[in-house]
C-alpha positions in Angstrom: 0.0 0.0 0.0 1.5 3.3 -1.0 0.6 6.4 1.1 1.4 10.0 1.3 2.0 10.8 5.0 2.0 14.5 5.5 4.0 15.0 2.3 6.3 12.0 2.6 5.8 9.1 0.2 5.9 5.6 1.8 5.0 2.1 1.1 3.7 -0.3 3.7 3.8 -4.0 3.0 2.4 -6.7 5.3 4.2 -10.1 4.9 4.0 -13.0 7.3 1.8 -10.9 9.7 4.6 -8.2 10.0 4.6 -4.7 8.5 7.6 -3.4 6.6 7.6 0.3 5.7 9.8 2.0 3.1 10.4 5.6 2.1 9.9 6.1 -1.6 12.3 8.3 -3.6 11.3 10.2 -6.7 13.7 8.2 -8.8 12.0 4.9 -8.0 14.3 3.8 -5.2 13.1 2.9 -1.8 14.8 2.5 1.6 13.6 0.9 4.8 11.9 3.3 7.2 13.3 2.1 10.5 11.6 4.9 12.4 8.1 3.8 11.4 7.0 0.7 13.3 3.6 -0.7 12.8 2.2 -3.3 15.2 1.2 -6.6 13.5 -2.3 -6.3 14.8 -3.0 -3.1 12.8 -5.1 -4.0 9.8 -4.9 -2.3 6.4 -8.2 -0.5 7.1 -6.7 1.1 10.2 -3.3 2.0 8.7 -4.2 5.6 7.6 -5.4 6.5 11.0 -2.5 4.8 12.8 0.0 6.6 10.6 -1.8 10.0 11.1 -1.5 9.5 14.9 2.1 8.3 14.7 3.5 10.9 12.3 1.4 13.9 13.2 4.6 15.9 13.9 5.3 15.9 10.1 2.1 17.9 9.4 2.4 21.3 7.7 -0.2 23.7 6.3 0.3 22.4 2.8 0.7 18.7 3.9 -1.9 18.1 6.5 -3.2 14.6 5.9 -2.4 11.0 5.2 -3.7 9.7 1.9 -3.7 6.2 0.3 -2.2 6.8 -3.1 -2.3 3.2 -4.4 
């Protein structure tokens, strides 16, 4: 699941009941987001709200929400 979290593009993938989160670069590269930990009991339908709570410090006037982008 690709998301825009207050202006930062990430990808969250759940494999074997564990979430892995990656920062997405503009050139197509990605790197592990070690600072974003998602508990395994968080479902995909809860992910946007969880990330909004977790990363709210990133919010800015022109980047004030978390959006599923695909």
